[in-house]
GUNUDO-364267 format. One line per 4 residues: their letters; for each residue x, y, z negated of C-alpha. Coordinates in nm, 3 decimals. Each point is the difference from the previous one (the first is absolute). Layout:
N
a) X:Y:Z; ...;
% end
This chain:
481
misf) 1.889:7.617:6.055; -0.297:-0.206:0.135; -0.029:-0.365:-0.118; -0.102:-0.238:0.294;
rpvl) -0.012:-0.274:-0.214; -0.404:0.010:-0.081; -0.064:0.094:0.359; 0.181:-0.314:0.154;
nvlg) -0.185:-0.192:-0.278; -0.322:0.097:0.118; 0.070:-0.041:0.363; 0.135:-0.348:-0.086;
flyv) -0.333:-0.095:-0.145; -0.175:0.137:0.281; 0.206:-0.178:0.261; -0.073:-0.319:-0.156;
glat) -0.374:0.071:0.000; 0.023:0.047:0.362; 0.197:-0.330:0.055; -0.286:-0.159:-0.182;
amli) -0.247:0.148:0.235; 0.168:-0.100:0.299; -0.078:-0.379:-0.086; -0.393:0.081:0.062;
paiv) 0.040:0.050:0.389; 0.269:-0.316:-0.020; -0.291:-0.197:-0.135; -0.232:0.126:0.249;
dvaq) 0.208:-0.120:0.277; 0.087:-0.328:-0.144; -0.398:-0.049:-0.011; -0.028:0.078:0.360;
knpd) 0.325:-0.210:0.097; 0.164:0.305:0.105; 0.385:-0.024:-0.017; 0.024:0.371:-0.059;
wqaf) -0.041:-0.083:-0.361; 0.401:-0.028:-0.037; 0.044:0.386:0.081; -0.228:0.089:-0.312;
vfsa) 0.172:-0.278:-0.211; 0.355:0.137:0.091; -0.094:0.352:-0.052; -0.150:-0.075:-0.338;
lltg) 0.331:-0.186:-0.117; 0.227:0.294:0.109; -0.236:0.256:-0.145; -0.057:-0.205:-0.330;
lvgm) 0.395:-0.036:-0.016; 0.045:0.354:0.023; -0.240:0.105:-0.253; 0.099:-0.260:-0.252;
llsi) 0.375:0.115:0.038; -0.111:0.342:-0.071; -0.204:-0.078:-0.283; 0.270:-0.207:-0.171;
avgg) 0.283:0.233:0.038; -0.172:0.294:-0.141; -0.222:-0.186:-0.228; -0.130:0.173:-0.332;
slek) 0.052:0.350:0.140; -0.393:0.084:-0.009; -0.029:0.016:-0.391; 0.031:0.390:0.006;
gldt) -0.230:0.029:0.304; 0.066:0.235:0.283; 0.026:0.386:0.006; -0.112:0.236:0.258;
rqtf) 0.307:-0.006:0.249; 0.006:-0.407:-0.023; -0.364:0.011:0.085; 0.064:0.192:0.310;
iltt) 0.273:-0.217:0.116; -0.211:-0.313:-0.073; -0.297:0.114:0.184; 0.207:0.076:0.304;
lawa) 0.232:-0.299:0.003; -0.305:-0.242:-0.089; -0.201:0.144:0.326; 0.337:-0.017:0.208;
tlpa) 0.126:-0.327:-0.067; -0.303:-0.228:-0.028; -0.091:0.038:0.354; 0.363:-0.093:0.088;
fgal) -0.044:-0.315:-0.161; -0.366:-0.023:0.104; 0.135:0.014:0.365; 0.211:-0.291:-0.031;
pflw) -0.282:-0.266:0.142; -0.066:0.215:0.292; 0.359:-0.026:0.093; 0.027:-0.370:-0.057;
lgig) -0.291:-0.040:0.259; 0.181:0.191:0.247; -0.125:0.376:-0.031; 0.270:0.250:0.054;
yada) 0.173:0.192:-0.283; -0.187:0.339:0.039; -0.345:-0.169:0.077; 0.039:-0.202:-0.325;
vfea) 0.072:0.294:-0.209; -0.248:0.218:0.148; -0.270:-0.275:-0.037; 0.081:-0.061:-0.352;
vsgf) 0.031:0.367:-0.094; -0.322:0.044:0.155; -0.142:-0.269:-0.199; 0.138:0.086:-0.333;
tttg) -0.136:0.356:0.061; -0.332:-0.102:0.120; 0.053:0.202:0.311; -0.132:-0.270:0.238;
stvl) 0.216:0.119:0.308; 0.113:-0.302:0.167; 0.249:-0.123:0.247; -0.143:-0.345:0.045;
sgld) -0.223:-0.101:0.293; -0.208:-0.315:0.057; -0.101:-0.017:-0.319; -0.275:-0.259:0.059;
dlpp) 0.302:-0.287:0.081; 0.263:0.117:-0.276; 0.052:-0.291:-0.258; -0.246:0.000:-0.303;
gllv) 0.253:0.061:-0.260; 0.144:0.306:0.170; -0.350:0.157:0.005; -0.037:-0.072:-0.352;
wrsm) 0.320:0.139:-0.088; -0.091:0.339:0.183; -0.314:-0.006:-0.211; 0.169:-0.052:-0.300;
lqwm) 0.271:0.271:0.052; -0.282:0.259:0.013; -0.192:-0.175:-0.300; 0.299:0.003:-0.199;
ggvg) 0.080:0.383:0.100; -0.343:0.095:-0.077; 0.006:-0.091:-0.346; 0.367:0.148:-0.039;
iivm) -0.133:0.315:0.150; -0.275:0.011:-0.276; 0.229:-0.055:-0.306; 0.244:0.271:0.146;
aivl) -0.281:0.254:0.054; -0.154:-0.058:-0.361; 0.298:-0.095:-0.211; 0.326:0.146:0.120;
lpfl) -0.092:0.329:0.257; -0.217:0.182:-0.285; 0.318:-0.066:-0.232; 0.247:0.146:0.290;
rigg) -0.267:0.284:0.048; 0.014:-0.015:0.376; -0.245:0.189:0.217; -0.209:0.105:-0.276;
mqlf) -0.057:-0.372:-0.117; 0.089:0.132:-0.385; -0.373:0.081:0.046; -0.078:-0.382:-0.056;
qsen) 0.237:-0.051:-0.285; -0.184:-0.213:-0.264; -0.044:0.165:-0.345; 0.195:-0.279:-0.159;
sdrs) 0.285:0.049:0.202; 0.357:-0.037:-0.150; 0.140:0.346:-0.010; 0.327:-0.150:-0.089;
ekiv) 0.097:-0.015:0.375; 0.013:-0.393:-0.019; -0.231:-0.251:0.176; -0.072:-0.208:-0.255;
srsv) -0.244:-0.305:-0.079; -0.318:0.234:-0.019; 0.011:-0.065:0.408; -0.017:-0.372:-0.040;
elir) -0.402:-0.025:-0.079; -0.088:0.254:0.268; 0.196:-0.202:0.268; -0.172:-0.324:-0.135;
ligm) -0.359:0.147:0.052; 0.151:0.131:0.347; 0.078:-0.358:0.115; -0.308:-0.129:-0.118;
ayvf) -0.226:0.231:0.169; 0.210:-0.005:0.317; -0.020:-0.395:0.024; -0.396:0.049:-0.095;
ltil) -0.076:0.207:0.292; 0.220:-0.197:0.228; -0.222:-0.316:-0.067; -0.306:0.191:0.004;
ciia) 0.127:0.140:0.361; 0.086:-0.372:0.133; -0.344:-0.096:-0.137; -0.183:0.282:0.199;
ylat) 0.193:-0.056:0.303; -0.060:-0.381:0.011; -0.398:0.089:-0.039; 0.058:0.199:0.319;
gmnl) 0.113:-0.318:0.208; 0.361:0.034:-0.026; 0.208:-0.325:-0.051; 0.183:-0.016:-0.317;
fdaf) 0.342:0.077:0.144; -0.117:0.316:0.159; -0.204:0.092:-0.303; 0.307:-0.044:-0.246;
nhal) 0.239:0.182:0.213; -0.232:0.296:0.073; -0.117:0.017:-0.368; 0.353:0.059:-0.124;
ttia) 0.071:0.250:0.253; -0.343:0.199:-0.042; 0.018:0.033:-0.351; 0.354:0.099:0.032;
tggy) -0.089:0.248:0.270; 0.275:-0.138:0.223; -0.166:-0.087:0.306; 0.199:-0.299:0.130;
stkd) -0.228:-0.243:0.172; 0.027:-0.357:0.142; -0.119:0.109:0.329; 0.126:0.222:0.286;
lsfs) -0.345:0.157:0.044; -0.014:0.066:-0.384; -0.384:0.025:-0.101; -0.096:0.017:0.380;
yftn) 0.033:-0.371:-0.020; -0.255:-0.069:-0.251; -0.353:0.050:0.173; -0.219:0.005:-0.338;
pasg) -0.056:0.359:-0.085; -0.008:-0.121:-0.364; 0.372:-0.062:0.011; 0.057:0.371:0.075;
wvav) -0.211:0.147:-0.281; 0.148:-0.239:-0.233; 0.332:0.147:0.072; -0.108:0.352:-0.018;
vfmi) -0.149:-0.058:-0.332; 0.347:-0.168:-0.140; 0.244:0.250:0.187; -0.235:0.280:-0.209;
igal) 0.055:-0.211:-0.307; 0.370:-0.035:0.037; 0.020:0.395:0.071; -0.158:0.078:-0.346;
pfvm) 0.180:0.062:-0.333; 0.095:-0.367:-0.115; -0.037:0.128:-0.368; -0.331:0.105:0.055;
iiqa) -0.070:-0.323:0.180; 0.088:-0.192:-0.308; -0.230:0.216:-0.230; -0.284:-0.041:0.251;
lrgq) 0.055:-0.372:-0.028; 0.003:0.042:-0.401; -0.338:0.153:0.006; 0.043:0.376:0.075;
plll) -0.082:0.014:0.380; -0.091:0.389:-0.027; 0.365:0.080:-0.080; 0.087:-0.040:0.368;
wrdp) -0.281:0.254:0.117; 0.139:0.240:-0.268; 0.341:0.023:0.177; -0.015:0.310:0.222;
qvra) 0.252:-0.195:0.224; -0.240:-0.303:0.054; -0.305:0.254:0.084; 0.207:0.164:0.243;
llgf) 0.159:-0.317:0.192; -0.335:-0.146:-0.002; -0.170:0.350:0.140; 0.270:0.018:0.250;
lalv) -0.028:-0.333:0.133; -0.372:0.019:0.047; 0.026:0.352:0.179; 0.262:-0.101:0.251;
slsl) -0.166:-0.348:0.051; -0.339:0.153:0.073; 0.145:0.268:0.218; 0.179:-0.252:0.219;
tvyl) -0.280:-0.226:-0.002; -0.234:0.283:0.189; 0.320:0.054:0.228; 0.012:-0.368:0.106;
gvkm) -0.399:-0.015:0.044; -0.053:0.350:0.180; 0.361:0.000:0.189; 0.097:-0.372:0.043;
gfpf) -0.385:-0.133:0.038; 0.097:-0.257:-0.297; -0.344:-0.156:-0.196; -0.025:0.160:-0.311;
deal) 0.076:-0.336:-0.191; 0.329:-0.055:0.171; 0.106:0.365:-0.016; -0.052:0.015:-0.351;
lkat) 0.196:-0.306:-0.066; 0.314:0.082:0.237; -0.011:0.371:-0.121; 0.000:-0.091:-0.383;
fnvv) 0.259:-0.303:0.036; 0.215:0.212:0.197; -0.019:0.316:-0.226; 0.038:-0.197:-0.323;
sivt) 0.273:-0.214:0.166; 0.235:0.311:0.080; -0.112:0.212:-0.330; 0.072:-0.311:-0.220;
gtgy) 0.324:-0.065:0.192; -0.122:-0.350:0.070; 0.085:-0.015:0.365; -0.273:-0.234:0.130;
algd) -0.164:0.046:0.331; -0.333:-0.055:0.119; 0.047:0.109:0.372; 0.241:0.237:0.125;
ftew) -0.112:0.349:-0.120; 0.265:0.179:0.220; -0.239:-0.091:0.294; -0.271:0.213:-0.150;
gppv) 0.099:0.333:0.123; 0.280:0.276:-0.106; -0.241:0.118:-0.291; 0.024:-0.323:-0.172;
igig) 0.370:-0.042:0.075; 0.054:0.342:-0.177; -0.228:-0.113:-0.284; 0.174:-0.320:-0.065;
lllm) 0.375:0.199:-0.008; -0.157:0.209:-0.292; -0.127:-0.293:-0.158; 0.320:-0.154:-0.043;
fvgg) 0.105:0.303:-0.239; -0.307:-0.067:-0.257; 0.056:-0.308:-0.188; -0.239:-0.152:-0.274;
ctgs) 0.010:0.075:-0.398; 0.293:0.018:-0.207; 0.074:-0.342:-0.188; -0.131:-0.195:0.290;
ttgg) 0.211:-0.217:0.270; -0.048:0.278:0.277; 0.261:0.248:0.150; -0.028:0.310:0.126;
ikmf) -0.027:0.338:-0.190; -0.265:-0.125:-0.201; -0.349:0.171:-0.068; 0.103:0.137:-0.354;
rflv) 0.261:0.196:0.127; -0.207:0.152:0.245; -0.265:0.121:-0.251; 0.290:0.156:-0.182;
ffgt) 0.125:0.178:0.277; -0.346:0.126:0.098; -0.057:0.098:-0.377; 0.357:0.188:-0.034;
vrah) -0.073:0.176:0.355; -0.358:0.124:-0.121; 0.136:0.115:-0.345; 0.269:0.212:0.217;
lrrm) -0.293:0.152:0.218; -0.195:0.088:-0.298; 0.314:0.161:-0.152; 0.045:0.225:0.281;
vrpn) -0.354:0.137:-0.005; 0.034:0.051:-0.420; 0.351:-0.005:-0.092; -0.050:0.073:-0.353;
rvms) -0.252:-0.290:-0.029; 0.113:-0.294:-0.213; -0.105:-0.325:0.198; 0.090:-0.391:-0.049;
eeyg) -0.050:-0.274:0.246; -0.107:-0.343:-0.147; 0.022:-0.335:0.126; -0.263:-0.255:-0.177;
gtrl) -0.002:0.222:-0.294; 0.370:0.026:-0.044; 0.151:0.350:0.068; 0.246:0.020:0.296;
tpel) 0.316:0.127:-0.149; 0.246:0.207:0.237; 0.268:-0.279:-0.029; -0.258:-0.251:0.120;
sfsv) -0.127:0.219:0.293; 0.365:0.067:0.103; 0.065:-0.374:0.001; -0.297:-0.074:0.237;
lafl) 0.114:0.299:0.209; 0.372:-0.099:0.003; -0.146:-0.374:0.111; -0.185:0.128:0.267;
vvym) 0.271:0.199:0.173; 0.254:-0.250:-0.014; -0.267:-0.276:0.127; -0.078:0.221:0.280;
gtvg) 0.389:0.084:0.047; 0.081:-0.373:0.009; -0.258:-0.069:0.275; 0.137:0.292:0.168;
vitv) 0.355:-0.108:-0.022; -0.048:-0.358:0.109; -0.203:0.102:0.259; 0.299:0.205:0.152;
alsf) 0.229:-0.315:-0.065; -0.227:-0.259:0.202; -0.001:0.252:0.280; 0.357:-0.074:0.050;
fdld) -0.086:-0.353:0.074; -0.193:0.135:0.319; -0.325:-0.048:-0.158; -0.297:0.230:0.120;
lvta) -0.159:0.256:-0.252; -0.287:-0.209:-0.071; 0.178:-0.310:-0.056; 0.255:0.180:-0.228;
lsaa) -0.242:0.208:-0.215; -0.210:-0.281:-0.049; 0.252:-0.235:-0.089; 0.141:0.235:-0.255;
atav) -0.333:0.072:-0.163; -0.095:-0.336:-0.020; 0.344:-0.120:-0.131; -0.008:0.272:-0.289;
gnvg) -0.366:-0.045:-0.057; 0.048:-0.379:0.023; -0.324:-0.023:0.211; 0.094:-0.257:0.270;
pglg) -0.077:0.031:0.385; 0.085:0.341:0.151; -0.120:0.154:0.319; 0.070:-0.048:0.373;
piig) 0.052:-0.285:0.221; 0.289:-0.115:-0.191; -0.094:-0.026:-0.356; -0.355:0.085:0.009;
psgn) -0.268:-0.221:-0.137; 0.039:-0.250:0.290; 0.397:-0.008:0.022; 0.257:-0.048:-0.264;
fapl) 0.359:0.117:-0.100; 0.179:-0.260:0.186; 0.088:0.209:0.312; 0.192:0.262:-0.223;
pdga) 0.362:-0.001:0.029; 0.154:-0.168:-0.319; 0.132:0.336:-0.140; -0.349:0.159:-0.005;
kwll) -0.105:-0.303:-0.197; 0.263:0.053:-0.271; -0.098:0.363:-0.027; -0.357:-0.105:-0.010;
sfam) 0.083:-0.245:-0.277; 0.176:0.258:-0.198; -0.305:0.239:0.064; -0.231:-0.277:-0.148;
ligr) 0.217:-0.058:-0.307; 0.035:0.364:-0.095; -0.411:0.053:0.063; -0.064:-0.274:-0.208;
lelf) 0.237:0.127:-0.282; -0.194:0.330:0.032; 0.319:0.192:0.147; 0.153:0.165:-0.327;
tvlv) 0.081:-0.362:-0.176; 0.260:-0.021:0.287; 0.068:0.372:0.034; 0.125:0.047:-0.336;
lmdp) 0.267:-0.284:0.054; 0.165:0.235:0.229; 0.054:0.296:-0.262; 0.333:-0.020:-0.155;
dfws) -0.146:0.137:-0.322; -0.173:-0.331:-0.011; 0.318:-0.197:-0.042; 0.186:0.260:-0.240;
k) 0.008:-0.056:-0.385;
% end
């Protein structure tokens, strides 16, 4: 029988932490003499009360740590329930229930899809809260990717299990130091991003909000026009740099900040990501210059910005790329599946899995030519075992199958194929805007039926949880002794 007491204990602490965070936008509204501060205070009181009651009721249950099944349950419940509490301020401010949950889920999962319009005129506290949701979700994603997923052996993540990992199937204090370093590096990069935005002419409010959502590769903006609002090209290039930083493995970033920058370049997925971004960006730059007649500097910025934004799953927009012709729309759809590096804030399939997949295919082709030849593929000097290759291939199949099922389900809400497919891809990949006139870079998800929003909220969650974390809970064997 699985004991839920340790799980509930951790959830209680998380709710109290979320309640504390709600006081920050309340302070912003008070400073701006905006009466909406009450929504955040009431939400904080309710969330904090639930958290404290949970912690008190099951206090002392964490002494033995969490086993594998408890870790699966905790991971899923945390990502499912935190957005439910995070949606409370939206509800108090008169936003519909489906819209409030959609916005909160999109924030926590750093998807960046939104149902809100008129961002320029929204209360400052609400804009800060949206940004904070993504910033908190971003650091949560990093912790999950580095500490939990290798332990749970999901989608080939066991390759990134540290050498000192506890083999007794317990999540213990060894993770505390790593989480502390992640937090410090995350805060440092956020502050650096704020300073960089300020240097380009952004005011402090916009710089603060965009820094939070850039380093989290989330994409929430304070402007309806997103980055098209800012006329200084330097702002766009700052965003490009920090979106790429957010897409890099955070363990490697920490090591780089501690004096070992070359370790980043030695990681095959980092080289593959940077090479892929450069190739696609330059190709699109040439297309925009030749086909659309853009000046070189404008074409380079718009091409690089939008390619990086889509691949990293940030979801910022610099112009509506769907107006650049069908080839760009097709490329944009494919880029939604890519993602950044493992151990980053990005969504999507991720570059590591593509490298393993292509390595596995290459090995299979060689065996077809020389059946008796013994061949082994490697990743960064580590041999790819059959278990790891199968784990990655299973993830790819389930990922594409999930996008297909969500697409078909959305079609029952009378959505056209482009809208349904891109909405499914952007939700599962945690990318942000979709394609088409409704949910494209110049639109949002508000016109969709409530049922479609609930479905996409679910898709964003399972995409962020790497699919198997949720699917394993549906296996009866998981709940048996």
